[in-house]
N, CA, C, O and the ligand as a Tripos MOL2 file, in Angstrom:
@<TRIPOS>MOLECULE
protein
  289   287    73     0     0
PROTEIN
NO_CHARGES

@<TRIPOS>ATOM
      1 N         -44.9010   39.3650   35.3960 N.3       1 MET1
      2 CA        -45.6670   38.0880   34.8980 C.3       1 MET1
      3 C         -44.6670   37.0810   34.3470 C.2       1 MET1
      4 O         -44.7880   35.8840   34.6080 O.2       1 MET1
      5 N         -43.6280   37.5770   33.5470 N.am      2 SER2
      6 CA        -42.6970   36.6990   32.9640 C.3       2 SER2
      7 C         -41.8580   35.9980   34.0650 C.2       2 SER2
      8 O         -41.4480   34.8490   33.9040 O.2       2 SER2
      9 N         -41.6210   36.6940   35.1480 N.am      3 LYS3
     10 CA        -40.8310   36.1890   36.2760 C.3       3 LYS3
     11 C         -41.4890   34.8770   36.8360 C.2       3 LYS3
     12 O         -40.8480   33.8800   37.1690 O.2       3 LYS3
     13 N         -42.8710   35.0120   36.8960 N.am      4 LEU4
     14 CA        -43.6990   33.9310   37.5100 C.3       4 LEU4
     15 C         -43.6760   32.6300   36.4660 C.2       4 LEU4
     16 O         -43.6040   31.4560   36.8270 O.2       4 LEU4
     17 N         -43.7500   33.0830   35.1520 N.am      5 LEU5
     18 CA        -43.6660   32.0370   34.1910 C.3       5 LEU5
     19 C         -42.3520   31.2990   34.1910 C.2       5 LEU5
     20 O         -42.2410   30.0800   34.0610 O.2       5 LEU5
     21 N         -41.3710   32.1590   34.3480 N.am      6 LEU6
     22 CA        -39.9340   31.5470   34.4320 C.3       6 LEU6
     23 C         -39.8810   30.6460   35.7090 C.2       6 LEU6
     24 O         -39.3130   29.5550   35.6470 O.2       6 LEU6
     25 N         -40.4300   31.0560   36.7990 N.am      7 LEU7
     26 CA        -40.4560   30.2760   38.0530 C.3       7 LEU7
     27 C         -41.1240   28.9200   37.7720 C.2       7 LEU7
     28 O         -40.6050   27.8530   38.1010 O.2       7 LEU7
     29 N         -42.3430   29.0310   37.1230 N.am      8 ILE8
     30 CA        -43.1160   27.7930   36.8610 C.3       8 ILE8
     31 C         -42.3050   26.8460   36.0190 C.2       8 ILE8
     32 O         -42.2060   25.6580   36.3260 O.2       8 ILE8
     33 N         -41.6960   27.3880   34.9070 N.am      9 LEU9
     34 CA        -40.9180   26.6330   33.9560 C.3       9 LEU9
     35 C         -39.7120   26.0030   34.7160 C.2       9 LEU9
     36 O         -39.4050   24.8240   34.5410 O.2       9 LEU9
     37 N         -39.0730   26.7870   35.5240 N.am     10 ALA10
     38 CA        -37.8420   26.2070   36.3700 C.3      10 ALA10
     39 C         -38.3790   25.0560   37.2000 C.2      10 ALA10
     40 O         -37.7660   23.9910   37.2710 O.2      10 ALA10
     41 N         -39.6430   25.2980   37.8930 N.am     11 PHE11
     42 CA        -40.1880   24.1770   38.7750 C.3      11 PHE11
     43 C         -40.4870   22.9000   37.9590 C.2      11 PHE11
     44 O         -40.1740   21.7760   38.3520 O.2      11 PHE11
     45 N         -41.1370   23.1660   36.7580 N.am     12 VAL12
     46 CA        -41.4400   22.0310   35.9570 C.3      12 VAL12
     47 C         -40.2970   21.2850   35.5060 C.2      12 VAL12
     48 O         -40.3170   20.0540   35.5090 O.2      12 VAL12
     49 N         -39.1910   22.0190   35.0780 N.am     13 ALA13
     50 CA        -37.9570   21.3940   34.6650 C.3      13 ALA13
     51 C         -37.3310   20.6190   35.7390 C.2      13 ALA13
     52 O         -36.8280   19.5150   35.5300 O.2      13 ALA13
     53 N         -37.3560   21.2080   36.9320 N.am     14 LEU14
     54 CA        -36.7930   20.5470   38.1900 C.3      14 LEU14
     55 C         -37.5600   19.2200   38.4330 C.2      14 LEU14
     56 O         -36.9570   18.1580   38.5790 O.2      14 LEU14
     57 N         -38.7970   19.3110   38.4680 N.am     15 TRP15
     58 CA        -39.7190   18.1050   38.6370 C.3      15 TRP15
     59 C         -39.5630   17.0780   37.6060 C.2      15 TRP15
     60 O         -39.6110   15.8760   37.8680 O.2      15 TRP15
     61 N         -39.3590   17.6010   36.3210 N.am     16 TRP16
     62 CA        -39.2300   16.5660   35.2740 C.3      16 TRP16
     63 C         -37.8080   15.8900   35.3580 C.2      16 TRP16
     64 O         -37.6620   14.7150   35.0210 O.2      16 TRP16
     65 N         -36.7430   16.6770   35.8270 N.am     17 LEU17
     66 CA        -35.5860   15.9610   35.9720 C.3      17 LEU17
     67 C         -35.4800   15.0910   37.1020 C.2      17 LEU17
     68 O         -34.8300   14.0490   37.0270 O.2      17 LEU17
     69 N         -36.1360   15.4810   38.2540 N.am     18 ALA18
     70 CA        -36.2640   14.6040   39.4110 C.3      18 ALA18
     71 C         -36.9840   13.3680   39.0950 C.2      18 ALA18
     72 O         -36.5540   12.3150   39.5660 O.2      18 ALA18
     73 N         -38.0200   13.3690   38.3580 N.am     19 LYS19
     74 CA        -38.8170   12.2230   37.8070 C.3      19 LYS19
     75 C         -37.9680   11.3430   36.9620 C.2      19 LYS19
     76 O         -37.9720   10.1180   37.0870 O.2      19 LYS19
     77 N         -37.1780   12.0410   36.0270 N.am     20 GLY20
     78 CA        -36.2960   11.2760   35.1410 C.3      20 GLY20
     79 C         -35.1830   10.4930   35.8360 C.2      20 GLY20
     80 O         -34.8320    9.3870   35.4230 O.2      20 GLY20
     81 N         -34.6350   11.0900   36.9030 N.am     21 PHE21
     82 CA        -33.5410   10.4800   37.7020 C.3      21 PHE21
     83 C         -34.1620    9.2500   38.4190 C.2      21 PHE21
     84 O         -33.6000    8.1550   38.4500 O.2      21 PHE21
     85 N         -35.4010    9.5220   39.0100 N.am     22 ARG22
     86 CA        -35.9160    8.5020   39.7700 C.3      22 ARG22
     87 C         -36.3190    7.1910   38.9470 C.2      22 ARG22
     88 O         -36.1860    6.0470   39.3820 O.2      22 ARG22
     89 N         -36.8200    7.5240   37.7210 N.am     23 SER23
     90 CA        -37.2010    6.3380   36.8650 C.3      23 SER23
     91 C         -35.8700    5.6800   36.3270 C.2      23 SER23
     92 O         -35.8830    4.5050   35.9600 O.2      23 SER23
     93 N         -34.8450    6.3620   36.2860 N.am     24 LYS24
     94 CA        -33.5850    5.7460   35.8720 C.3      24 LYS24
     95 C         -33.0400    4.7870   37.0300 C.2      24 LYS24
     96 O         -32.4740    3.7180   36.8030 O.2      24 LYS24
     97 N         -33.2770    5.2890   38.2460 N.am     25 ASP25
     98 CA        -32.7360    4.5570   39.3720 C.3      25 ASP25
     99 C         -33.6650    3.4460   39.8600 C.2      25 ASP25
    100 O         -33.3390    2.6090   40.7020 O.2      25 ASP25
    101 N         -34.8680    3.5180   39.2460 N.am     26 SER26
    102 CA        -36.0110    2.8230   39.9690 C.3      26 SER26
    103 C         -35.7960    1.1640   39.9010 C.2      26 SER26
    104 O         -36.1960    0.4260   40.8010 O.2      26 SER26
    105 N         -35.1490    0.7150   38.7780 N.am     27 PRO27
    106 CA        -35.0000   -0.7670   38.8520 C.3      27 PRO27
    107 C         -33.7340   -1.3010   39.5840 C.2      27 PRO27
    108 O         -32.7510   -1.7140   38.9680 O.2      27 PRO27
    109 N         -33.8290   -1.2640   41.0070 N.am     28 PRO28
    110 CA        -32.7450   -1.7560   41.7570 C.3      28 PRO28
    111 C         -32.9880   -3.1870   42.1880 C.2      28 PRO28
    112 O         -32.1910   -3.7070   42.9690 O.2      28 PRO28
    113 N         -33.9960   -3.8370   41.7480 N.am     29 GLY29
    114 CA        -34.4910   -5.1690   42.1410 C.3      29 GLY29
    115 C         -33.5390   -6.2120   41.9100 C.2      29 GLY29
    116 O         -33.3480   -7.0760   42.7660 O.2      29 GLY29
    117 N         -32.8560   -6.1970   40.6920 N.am     30 ARG30
    118 CA        -31.9340   -7.2560   40.3010 C.3      30 ARG30
    119 C         -30.4890   -6.9570   41.0110 C.2      30 ARG30
    120 O         -29.8770   -5.9040   40.8350 O.2      30 ARG30
    121 N         -30.1020   -7.8640   41.7110 N.am     31 THR31
    122 CA        -28.7670   -7.7560   42.2920 C.3      31 THR31
    123 C         -27.8920   -8.6640   41.3850 C.2      31 THR31
    124 O         -28.3610   -9.6740   40.8610 O.2      31 THR31
    125 N         -26.6330   -8.2770   41.2230 N.am     32 PRO32
    126 CA        -25.7400   -9.0680   40.2490 C.3      32 PRO32
    127 C         -25.6980  -10.5700   40.5840 C.2      32 PRO32
    128 O         -25.5190  -11.4180   39.7100 O.2      32 PRO32
    129 N         -25.8780  -10.8730   41.9330 N.am     33 ASP33
    130 CA        -25.9060  -12.3430   42.2750 C.3      33 ASP33
    131 C         -27.1290  -13.1390   41.8260 C.2      33 ASP33
    132 O         -27.0410  -14.3060   41.4420 O.2      33 ASP33
    133 N         -28.3350  -12.4230   41.8950 N.am     34 ALA34
    134 CA        -29.4660  -12.9840   41.3860 C.3      34 ALA34
    135 C         -29.4870  -13.2260   39.9310 C.2      34 ALA34
    136 O         -29.9650  -14.2550   39.4540 O.2      34 ALA34
    137 N         -28.9060  -12.1680   39.1450 N.am     35 ALA35
    138 CA        -28.7940  -12.3370   37.7250 C.3      35 ALA35
    139 C         -27.8430  -13.3260   37.3370 C.2      35 ALA35
    140 O         -27.9970  -13.9060   36.2630 O.2      35 ALA35
    141 N         -26.7920  -13.6110   38.1490 N.am     36 ALA36
    142 CA        -25.6880  -14.6340   37.7150 C.3      36 ALA36
    143 C         -26.2440  -15.9730   37.8960 C.2      36 ALA36
    144 O         -25.8340  -16.8770   37.1680 O.2      36 ALA36
    145 N         -27.1700  -16.2100   38.8240 N.am     37 GLU37
    146 CA        -27.7560  -17.5060   39.1590 C.3      37 GLU37
    147 C         -28.4840  -18.0970   37.9860 C.2      37 GLU37
    148 O         -29.4520  -17.4900   37.5260 O.2      37 GLU37
    149 N         -28.0870  -19.2390   37.4690 N.am     38 GLN38
    150 CA        -28.7440  -19.8350   36.2750 C.3      38 GLN38
    151 C         -29.9720  -20.6500   36.7570 C.2      38 GLN38
    152 O         -29.9420  -21.3740   37.7520 O.2      38 GLN38
    153 N         -30.9910  -20.4790   36.0100 N.am     39 MET39
    154 CA        -32.2210  -21.2370   36.3440 C.3      39 MET39
    155 C         -32.2990  -22.4560   35.5250 C.2      39 MET39
    156 O         -32.0030  -22.3550   34.3340 O.2      39 MET39
    157 N         -32.6650  -23.6230   36.0130 N.am     40 VAL40
    158 CA        -32.7380  -24.7780   35.2480 C.3      40 VAL40
    159 C         -34.2110  -25.5000   35.5180 C.2      40 VAL40
    160 O         -34.8980  -25.2440   36.5070 O.2      40 VAL40
    161 N         -34.5250  -26.2980   34.6380 N.am     41 ASN41
    162 CA        -35.8370  -27.0540   34.6960 C.3      41 ASN41
    163 C         -35.5660  -28.4810   35.1120 C.2      41 ASN41
    164 O         -34.5890  -29.1200   34.7200 O.2      41 ASN41
    165 N         -36.5090  -28.9460   35.9450 N.am     42 CYS42
    166 CA        -36.4040  -30.3040   36.4240 C.3      42 CYS42
    167 C         -36.7660  -31.2130   35.1600 C.2      42 CYS42
    168 O         -37.8310  -31.0760   34.5580 O.2      42 CYS42
    169 N         -35.9180  -32.0320   34.8520 N.am     43 ALA43
    170 CA        -36.1670  -32.9980   33.7350 C.3      43 ALA43
    171 C         -37.3570  -33.8270   33.9530 C.2      43 ALA43
    172 O         -37.9300  -34.3070   32.9750 O.2      43 ALA43
    173 N         -37.7920  -34.0450   35.1690 N.am     44 HIS44
    174 CA        -39.0300  -34.9850   35.4540 C.3      44 HIS44
    175 C         -40.2930  -34.3190   35.4510 C.2      44 HIS44
    176 O         -41.2340  -34.7580   34.7910 O.2      44 HIS44
    177 N         -40.3790  -33.2120   36.1990 N.am     45 CYS45
    178 CA        -41.7390  -32.3950   36.3540 C.3      45 CYS45
    179 C         -41.6020  -31.0720   35.8200 C.2      45 CYS45
    180 O         -42.6350  -30.4090   35.7340 O.2      45 CYS45
    181 N         -40.5020  -30.5560   35.4380 N.am     46 GLY46
    182 CA        -40.5650  -29.2930   34.7660 C.3      46 GLY46
    183 C         -40.3330  -28.1330   35.5650 C.2      46 GLY46
    184 O         -40.2320  -27.0260   35.0360 O.2      46 GLY46
    185 N         -40.2280  -28.3220   36.9590 N.am     47 LEU47
    186 CA        -40.1050  -27.3350   37.8500 C.3      47 LEU47
    187 C         -38.9010  -26.4400   37.5600 C.2      47 LEU47
    188 O         -37.8450  -26.9570   37.1960 O.2      47 LEU47
    189 N         -39.0140  -25.1340   37.7050 N.am     48 TYR48
    190 CA        -38.0140  -24.1520   37.4520 C.3      48 TYR48
    191 C         -37.3590  -23.8660   38.7160 C.2      48 TYR48
    192 O         -38.0760  -23.5350   39.6610 O.2      48 TYR48
    193 N         -36.0450  -23.9480   38.8780 N.am     49 LEU49
    194 CA        -35.4100  -23.7320   40.1480 C.3      49 LEU49
    195 C         -33.9010  -23.3730   39.9470 C.2      49 LEU49
    196 O         -33.2990  -23.8230   38.9720 O.2      49 LEU49
    197 N         -33.3010  -22.5860   40.8400 N.am     50 PRO50
    198 CA        -31.8510  -22.2470   40.6740 C.3      50 PRO50
    199 C         -31.0090  -23.4460   40.5910 C.2      50 PRO50
    200 O         -31.2380  -24.4870   41.2060 O.2      50 PRO50
    201 N         -29.9670  -23.2340   39.7510 N.am     51 GLN51
    202 CA        -29.0290  -24.3140   39.4090 C.3      51 GLN51
    203 C         -28.3500  -24.9470   40.7370 C.2      51 GLN51
    204 O         -28.0760  -26.1420   40.8480 O.2      51 GLN51
    205 N         -28.1190  -23.9450   41.7430 N.am     52 SER52
    206 CA        -27.4710  -24.3160   42.9160 C.3      52 SER52
    207 C         -28.4030  -25.2110   43.8010 C.2      52 SER52
    208 O         -27.8970  -25.9360   44.6580 O.2      52 SER52
    209 N         -29.7160  -25.1710   43.6130 N.am     53 GLU53
    210 CA        -30.5950  -25.9880   44.4290 C.3      53 GLU53
    211 C         -31.0560  -27.2510   43.6430 C.2      53 GLU53
    212 O         -31.8090  -28.0720   44.1680 O.2      53 GLU53
    213 N         -30.6130  -27.3800   42.4430 N.am     54 ALA54
    214 CA        -31.0440  -28.4840   41.5370 C.3      54 ALA54
    215 C         -30.0890  -29.7010   41.7810 C.2      54 ALA54
    216 O         -28.9240  -29.5320   42.1420 O.2      54 ALA54
    217 N         -30.6140  -30.8780   41.5770 N.am     55 VAL55
    218 CA        -29.7880  -32.1170   41.5790 C.3      55 VAL55
    219 C         -29.4400  -32.4130   40.1350 C.2      55 VAL55
    220 O         -30.2850  -32.5790   39.2550 O.2      55 VAL55
    221 N         -28.1060  -32.4660   39.9550 N.am     56 CYS56
    222 CA        -27.5530  -32.6320   38.6000 C.3      56 CYS56
    223 C         -27.0470  -34.0380   38.3750 C.2      56 CYS56
    224 O         -26.2920  -34.6010   39.1670 O.2      56 CYS56
    225 N         -27.5110  -34.5920   37.2280 N.am     57 GLU57
    226 CA        -27.0280  -36.0360   36.8450 C.3      57 GLU57
    227 C         -27.0950  -36.1870   35.3870 C.2      57 GLU57
    228 O         -28.1460  -35.9870   34.7780 O.2      57 GLU57
    229 N         -26.0030  -36.5350   34.8090 N.am     58 GLY58
    230 CA        -25.8900  -36.8430   33.3690 C.3      58 GLY58
    231 C         -26.2300  -35.6220   32.5140 C.2      58 GLY58
    232 O         -26.7660  -35.7680   31.4160 O.2      58 GLY58
    233 N         -25.9320  -34.4580   32.9930 N.am     59 GLY59
    234 CA        -26.1980  -33.1890   32.2100 C.3      59 GLY59
    235 C         -27.5640  -32.6990   32.3840 C.2      59 GLY59
    236 O         -27.8980  -31.6250   31.8840 O.2      59 GLY59
    237 N         -28.5080  -33.5350   33.1710 N.am     60 ARG60
    238 CA        -29.8450  -33.0840   33.4380 C.3      60 ARG60
    239 C         -30.0030  -32.6440   34.8450 C.2      60 ARG60
    240 O         -29.2460  -33.0230   35.7390 O.2      60 ARG60
    241 N         -31.0210  -31.8200   35.0280 N.am     61 TYR61
    242 CA        -31.2520  -31.3410   36.3530 C.3      61 TYR61
    243 C         -32.6720  -31.7340   36.8720 C.2      61 TYR61
    244 O         -33.6980  -31.7620   36.1920 O.2      61 TYR61
    245 N         -32.5520  -32.0230   38.1540 N.am     62 TYR62
    246 CA        -33.9130  -32.4070   38.8550 C.3      62 TYR62
    247 C         -34.1110  -31.5940   40.0210 C.2      62 TYR62
    248 O         -33.1620  -31.0900   40.6230 O.2      62 TYR62
    249 N         -35.4350  -31.4320   40.3970 N.am     63 CYS63
    250 CA        -35.6850  -30.6120   41.4910 C.3      63 CYS63
    251 C         -35.4100  -31.2310   42.7980 C.2      63 CYS63
    252 O         -35.2330  -30.5220   43.7880 O.2      63 CYS63
    253 N         -35.3630  -32.5850   42.8590 N.am     64 CYS64
    254 CA        -35.1410  -33.2230   44.1370 C.3      64 CYS64
    255 C         -34.5480  -34.6270   43.7490 C.2      64 CYS64
    256 O         -34.5750  -35.0250   42.5840 O.2      64 CYS64
    257 N         -34.0220  -35.3430   44.7600 N.am     65 ALA65
    258 CA        -33.3670  -36.6880   44.4740 C.3      65 ALA65
    259 C         -34.3990  -37.5910   44.0700 C.2      65 ALA65
    260 O         -34.1270  -38.4360   43.2170 O.2      65 ALA65
    261 N         -35.6090  -37.5270   44.5890 N.am     66 GLU66
    262 CA        -36.8160  -38.3640   44.2050 C.3      66 GLU66
    263 C         -37.0620  -38.2990   42.7110 C.2      66 GLU66
    264 O         -37.1840  -39.3320   42.0520 O.2      66 GLU66
    265 N         -37.1310  -37.1560   42.2020 N.am     67 HIS67
    266 CA        -37.3300  -36.9930   40.6920 C.3      67 HIS67
    267 C         -36.1720  -37.6140   39.9270 C.2      67 HIS67
    268 O         -36.4010  -38.3030   38.9330 O.2      67 HIS67
    269 N         -34.9500  -37.3940   40.3560 N.am     68 ARG68
    270 CA        -33.8560  -37.9280   39.8260 C.3      68 ARG68
    271 C         -33.8810  -39.4140   39.6870 C.2      68 ARG68
    272 O         -33.5070  -39.9760   38.6580 O.2      68 ARG68
    273 N         -34.3270  -40.0370   40.7380 N.am     69 ARG69
    274 CA        -34.4370  -41.4310   40.8530 C.3      69 ARG69
    275 C         -35.6600  -41.9620   39.8950 C.2      69 ARG69
    276 O         -35.5700  -42.9750   39.2020 O.2      69 ARG69
    277 N         -36.7290  -41.1800   39.9610 N.am     70 LEU70
    278 CA        -37.8410  -41.6100   39.0680 C.3      70 LEU70
    279 C         -37.4980  -41.5440   37.5720 C.2      70 LEU70
    280 O         -37.8130  -42.4530   36.8050 O.2      70 LEU70
    281 N         -36.8190  -40.4040   37.1710 N.am     71 ALA71
    282 CA        -36.4910  -40.2330   35.7660 C.3      71 ALA71
    283 C         -35.3590  -41.2150   35.3950 C.2      71 ALA71
    284 O         -35.3430  -41.6990   34.2630 O.2      71 ALA71
    285 N         -34.4800  -41.5060   36.2380 N.am     72 GLY72
    286 CA        -33.4110  -42.4450   35.8630 C.3      72 GLY72
    287 C         -33.6190  -43.8310   36.0170 C.2      72 GLY72
    288 O         -32.7320  -44.6260   35.7070 O.2      72 GLY72
    289 ZN        -39.1710  -32.5060   39.6990 Zn       73 ZN73
@<TRIPOS>BOND
     1     1     2 1
     2     2     3 1
     3     3     4 2
     4     3     5 am
     5     5     6 1
     6     6     7 1
     7     7     8 2
     8     7     9 am
     9     9    10 1
    10    10    11 1
    11    11    12 2
    12    11    13 am
    13    13    14 1
    14    14    15 1
    15    15    16 2
    16    15    17 am
    17    17    18 1
    18    18    19 1
    19    19    20 2
    20    19    21 am
    21    21    22 1
    22    22    23 1
    23    23    24 2
    24    23    25 am
    25    25    26 1
    26    26    27 1
    27    27    28 2
    28    27    29 am
    29    29    30 1
    30    30    31 1
    31    31    32 2
    32    31    33 am
    33    33    34 1
    34    34    35 1
    35    35    36 2
    36    35    37 am
    37    37    38 1
    38    38    39 1
    39    39    40 2
    40    39    41 am
    41    41    42 1
    42    42    43 1
    43    43    44 2
    44    43    45 am
    45    45    46 1
    46    46    47 1
    47    47    48 2
    48    47    49 am
    49    49    50 1
    50    50    51 1
    51    51    52 2
    52    51    53 am
    53    53    54 1
    54    54    55 1
    55    55    56 2
    56    55    57 am
    57    57    58 1
    58    58    59 1
    59    59    60 2
    60    59    61 am
    61    61    62 1
    62    62    63 1
    63    63    64 2
    64    63    65 am
    65    65    66 1
    66    66    67 1
    67    67    68 2
    68    67    69 am
    69    69    70 1
    70    70    71 1
    71    71    72 2
    72    71    73 am
    73    73    74 1
    74    74    75 1
    75    75    76 2
    76    75    77 am
    77    77    78 1
    78    78    79 1
    79    79    80 2
    80    79    81 am
    81    81    82 1
    82    82    83 1
    83    83    84 2
    84    83    85 am
    85    85    86 1
    86    86    87 1
    87    87    88 2
    88    87    89 am
    89    89    90 1
    90    90    91 1
    91    91    92 2
    92    91    93 am
    93    93    94 1
    94    94    95 1
    95    95    96 2
    96    95    97 am
    97    97    98 1
    98    98    99 1
    99    99   100 2
   100    99   101 am
   101   101   102 1
   102   102   103 1
   103   103   104 2
   104   103   105 am
   105   105   106 1
   106   106   107 1
   107   107   108 2
   108   107   109 am
   109   109   110 1
   110   110   111 1
   111   111   112 2
   112   111   113 am
   113   113   114 1
   114   114   115 1
   115   115   116 2
   116   115   117 am
   117   117   118 1
   118   118   119 1
   119   119   120 2
   120   119   121 am
   121   121   122 1
   122   122   123 1
   123   123   124 2
   124   123   125 am
   125   125   126 1
   126   126   127 1
   127   127   128 2
   128   127   129 am
   129   129   130 1
   130   130   131 1
   131   131   132 2
   132   131   133 am
   133   133   134 1
   134   134   135 1
   135   135   136 2
   136   135   137 am
   137   137   138 1
   138   138   139 1
   139   139   140 2
   140   139   141 am
   141   141   142 1
   142   142   143 1
   143   143   144 2
   144   143   145 am
   145   145   146 1
   146   146   147 1
   147   147   148 2
   148   147   149 am
   149   149   150 1
   150   150   151 1
   151   151   152 2
   152   151   153 am
   153   153   154 1
   154   154   155 1
   155   155   156 2
   156   155   157 am
   157   157   158 1
   158   158   159 1
   159   159   160 2
   160   159   161 am
   161   161   162 1
   162   162   163 1
   163   163   164 2
   164   163   165 am
   165   165   166 1
   166   166   167 1
   167   167   168 2
   168   167   169 am
   169   169   170 1
   170   170   171 1
   171   171   172 2
   172   171   173 am
   173   173   174 1
   174   174   175 1
   175   175   176 2
   176   175   177 am
   177   177   178 1
   178   178   179 1
   179   179   180 2
   180   179   181 am
   181   181   182 1
   182   182   183 1
   183   183   184 2
   184   183   185 am
   185   185   186 1
   186   186   187 1
   187   187   188 2
   188   187   189 am
   189   189   190 1
   190   190   191 1
   191   191   192 2
   192   191   193 am
   193   193   194 1
   194   194   195 1
   195   195   196 2
   196   195   197 am
   197   197   198 1
   198   198   199 1
   199   199   200 2
   200   199   201 am
   201   201   202 1
   202   202   203 1
   203   203   204 2
   204   203   205 am
   205   205   206 1
   206   206   207 1
   207   207   208 2
   208   207   209 am
   209   209   210 1
   210   210   211 1
   211   211   212 2
   212   211   213 am
   213   213   214 1
   214   214   215 1
   215   215   216 2
   216   215   217 am
   217   217   218 1
   218   218   219 1
   219   219   220 2
   220   219   221 am
   221   221   222 1
   222   222   223 1
   223   223   224 2
   224   223   225 am
   225   225   226 1
   226   226   227 1
   227   227   228 2
   228   227   229 am
   229   229   230 1
   230   230   231 1
   231   231   232 2
   232   231   233 am
   233   233   234 1
   234   234   235 1
   235   235   236 2
   236   235   237 am
   237   237   238 1
   238   238   239 1
   239   239   240 2
   240   239   241 am
   241   241   242 1
   242   242   243 1
   243   243   244 2
   244   243   245 am
   245   245   246 1
   246   246   247 1
   247   247   248 2
   248   247   249 am
   249   249   250 1
   250   250   251 1
   251   251   252 2
   252   251   253 am
   253   253   254 1
   254   254   255 1
   255   255   256 2
   256   255   257 am
   257   257   258 1
   258   258   259 1
   259   259   260 2
   260   259   261 am
   261   261   262 1
   262   262   263 1
   263   263   264 2
   264   263   265 am
   265   265   266 1
   266   266   267 1
   267   267   268 2
   268   267   269 am
   269   269   270 1
   270   270   271 1
   271   271   272 2
   272   271   273 am
   273   273   274 1
   274   274   275 1
   275   275   276 2
   276   275   277 am
   277   277   278 1
   278   278   279 1
   279   279   280 2
   280   279   281 am
   281   281   282 1
   282   282   283 1
   283   283   284 2
   284   283   285 am
   285   285   286 1
   286   286   287 1
   287   287   288 2
@<TRIPOS>SUBSTRUCTURE
     1 MET1         2 RESIDUE 1 A MET
     2 SER2         6 RESIDUE 1 A SER
     3 LYS3        10 RESIDUE 1 A LYS
     4 LEU4        14 RESIDUE 1 A LEU
     5 LEU5        18 RESIDUE 1 A LEU
     6 LEU6        22 RESIDUE 1 A LEU
     7 LEU7        26 RESIDUE 1 A LEU
     8 ILE8        30 RESIDUE 1 A ILE
     9 LEU9        34 RESIDUE 1 A LEU
    10 ALA10       38 RESIDUE 1 A ALA
    11 PHE11       42 RESIDUE 1 A PHE
    12 VAL12       46 RESIDUE 1 A VAL
    13 ALA13       50 RESIDUE 1 A ALA
    14 LEU14       54 RESIDUE 1 A LEU
    15 TRP15       58 RESIDUE 1 A TRP
    16 TRP16       62 RESIDUE 1 A TRP
    17 LEU17       66 RESIDUE 1 A LEU
    18 ALA18       70 RESIDUE 1 A ALA
    19 LYS19       74 RESIDUE 1 A LYS
    20 GLY20       78 RESIDUE 1 A GLY
    21 PHE21       82 RESIDUE 1 A PHE
    22 ARG22       86 RESIDUE 1 A ARG
    23 SER23       90 RESIDUE 1 A SER
    24 LYS24       94 RESIDUE 1 A LYS
    25 ASP25       98 RESIDUE 1 A ASP
    26 SER26      102 RESIDUE 1 A SER
    27 PRO27      106 RESIDUE 1 A PRO
    28 PRO28      110 RESIDUE 1 A PRO
    29 GLY29      114 RESIDUE 1 A GLY
    30 ARG30      118 RESIDUE 1 A ARG
    31 THR31      122 RESIDUE 1 A THR
    32 PRO32      126 RESIDUE 1 A PRO
    33 ASP33      130 RESIDUE 1 A ASP
    34 ALA34      134 RESIDUE 1 A ALA
    35 ALA35      138 RESIDUE 1 A ALA
    36 ALA36      142 RESIDUE 1 A ALA
    37 GLU37      146 RESIDUE 1 A GLU
    38 GLN38      150 RESIDUE 1 A GLN
    39 MET39      154 RESIDUE 1 A MET
    40 VAL40      158 RESIDUE 1 A VAL
    41 ASN41      162 RESIDUE 1 A ASN
    42 CYS42      166 RESIDUE 1 A CYS
    43 ALA43      170 RESIDUE 1 A ALA
    44 HIS44      174 RESIDUE 1 A HIS
    45 CYS45      178 RESIDUE 1 A CYS
    46 GLY46      182 RESIDUE 1 A GLY
    47 LEU47      186 RESIDUE 1 A LEU
    48 TYR48      190 RESIDUE 1 A TYR
    49 LEU49      194 RESIDUE 1 A LEU
    50 PRO50      198 RESIDUE 1 A PRO
    51 GLN51      202 RESIDUE 1 A GLN
    52 SER52      206 RESIDUE 1 A SER
    53 GLU53      210 RESIDUE 1 A GLU
    54 ALA54      214 RESIDUE 1 A ALA
    55 VAL55      218 RESIDUE 1 A VAL
    56 CYS56      222 RESIDUE 1 A CYS
    57 GLU57      226 RESIDUE 1 A GLU
    58 GLY58      230 RESIDUE 1 A GLY
    59 GLY59      234 RESIDUE 1 A GLY
    60 ARG60      238 RESIDUE 1 A ARG
    61 TYR61      242 RESIDUE 1 A TYR
    62 TYR62      246 RESIDUE 1 A TYR
    63 CYS63      250 RESIDUE 1 A CYS
    64 CYS64      254 RESIDUE 1 A CYS
    65 ALA65      258 RESIDUE 1 A ALA
    66 GLU66      262 RESIDUE 1 A GLU
    67 HIS67      266 RESIDUE 1 A HIS
    68 ARG68      270 RESIDUE 1 A ARG
    69 ARG69      274 RESIDUE 1 A ARG
    70 LEU70      278 RESIDUE 1 A LEU
    71 ALA71      282 RESIDUE 1 A ALA
    72 GLY72      286 RESIDUE 1 A GLY
    73 ZN73       289 GROUP 0 **** ****
């Protein structure tokens, strides 16, 4: 009977370890590139967009040239 108990304990321990490792590895969503990309707000409409896609003028960011024109 103790052998069975040991087997169950070993199985539970393995399952718990496997679960632990999986939850550790589970957040692969963020790539370093995405995290490095800075997000900025359009100074005119407040739209949130990556800095690389924003139009920059005078230290302010705009979502498009139209909003840069309207704000300026
Ligand atoms: Zn805008």
